[in-house]
C-alpha positions as semicolon CSV with decimal commas, in nm:
position;residue;x (nm);y (nm);z (nm)
1;M;0,000;0,000;0,000
2;K;0,289;0,239;0,068
3;R;0,405;0,205;-0,292
4;G;0,064;0,307;-0,420
5;K;0,053;0,615;-0,199
6;M;0,403;0,716;-0,300
7;K;0,324;0,680;-0,670
8;F;0,004;0,879;-0,624
9;M;0,194;1,159;-0,445
10;M;0,457;1,175;-0,722
11;V;0,185;1,205;-0,987
12;L;0,008;1,472;-0,783
13;I;0,328;1,674;-0,734
14;T;0,407;1,649;-1,105
15;L;0,059;1,775;-1,198
16;V;0,088;2,070;-0,958
17;L;0,427;2,169;-1,101
18;I;0,305;2,142;-1,460
19;S;-0,004;2,353;-1,393
20;A;0,200;2,623;-1,212
21;A;0,447;2,668;-1,501
22;P;0,222;2,890;-1,718
23;L;0,162;3,122;-1,422
24;A;0,533;3,202;-1,406
25;A;0,526;3,313;-1,771
26;V;0,262;3,579;-1,703
27;A;0,417;3,706;-1,382
28;S;0,489;4,075;-1,397
29;E;0,826;4,238;-1,347
30;S;0,914;4,594;-1,250
31;V;1,067;4,802;-1,531
32;T;1,161;5,157;-1,623
33;I;1,085;5,268;-1,978
34;Q;1,168;5,596;-2,149
35;G;0,981;5,688;-2,462
36;E;0,720;5,900;-2,633
37;V;0,355;5,880;-2,533
38;N;0,113;5,851;-2,825
39;D;-0,265;5,883;-2,855
40;S;-0,311;5,507;-2,896
41;F;-0,251;5,444;-2,523
42;Q;0,111;5,346;-2,594
43;I;0,464;5,450;-2,513
44;V;0,729;5,393;-2,780
45;D;1,094;5,370;-2,672
46;S;1,400;5,482;-2,872
47;N;1,435;5,133;-3,025
48;G;1,080;5,143;-3,159
49;Q;0,948;4,894;-2,901
50;V;0,580;4,963;-2,835
51;Y;0,432;4,920;-2,489
52;E;0,056;4,930;-2,437
53;I;-0,035;5,141;-2,134
54;A;-0,281;4,966;-1,902
55;E;-0,596;5,162;-1,825
56;T;-0,537;5,270;-1,467
57;E;-0,556;5,607;-1,294
58;K;-0,183;5,674;-1,352
59;G;-0,190;5,532;-1,706
60;N;-0,491;5,743;-1,800
61;D;-0,326;6,055;-1,655
62;L;-0,013;5,988;-1,862
63;V;-0,200;5,939;-2,189
64;E;-0,468;6,205;-2,146
65;N;-0,229;6,483;-2,042
66;H;0,104;6,409;-2,209
67;I;0,050;6,290;-2,568
68;G;0,357;6,361;-2,782
69;E;0,583;6,413;-2,481
70;K;0,875;6,200;-2,368
71;A;0,831;6,027;-2,035
72;K;1,018;5,804;-1,794
73;V;0,769;5,541;-1,681
74;V;0,810;5,297;-1,393
75;G;0,566;5,012;-1,367
76;T;0,504;4,642;-1,395
77;L;0,538;4,474;-1,729
78;Q;0,328;4,187;-1,852
79;Q;0,345;4,017;-2,188
80;D;0,049;3,863;-2,366
81;Q;0,196;3,686;-2,668
82;D;0,369;3,964;-2,866
83;V;0,201;4,252;-2,681
84;K;0,386;4,419;-2,392
85;I;0,162;4,593;-2,141
86;I;0,289;4,831;-1,874
87;T;0,087;4,915;-1,565
88;V;0,217;5,258;-1,467
89;T;0,328;5,300;-1,106
90;T;0,492;5,641;-1,150
91;F;0,597;5,861;-1,438
92;E;0,806;6,169;-1,498
93;I;0,785;6,395;-1,803
94;L;1,129;6,451;-1,954
95;A;1,256;6,777;-2,099
96;E;1,349;6,744;-2,463
């Protein structure tokens, strides 16, 4: 009977680890991005990388009041396939 329980536990542990793996891929990381804010709810860095700005109070403030300006944005980054989405924590408008 001990062998059966041990085998069952190994299978259960394996299933838990496999199902947790996709969650690690969507985990967010803190980043700082510098780029130009556009009217499509995006910030574009100097390399042309486009980041979608998540609709939050800070993100809305950035887009609604600073279109066409360069900004330094700190936030958490998530990636959904090829789309990078930043949830703005803080931002600073940069002098050109």
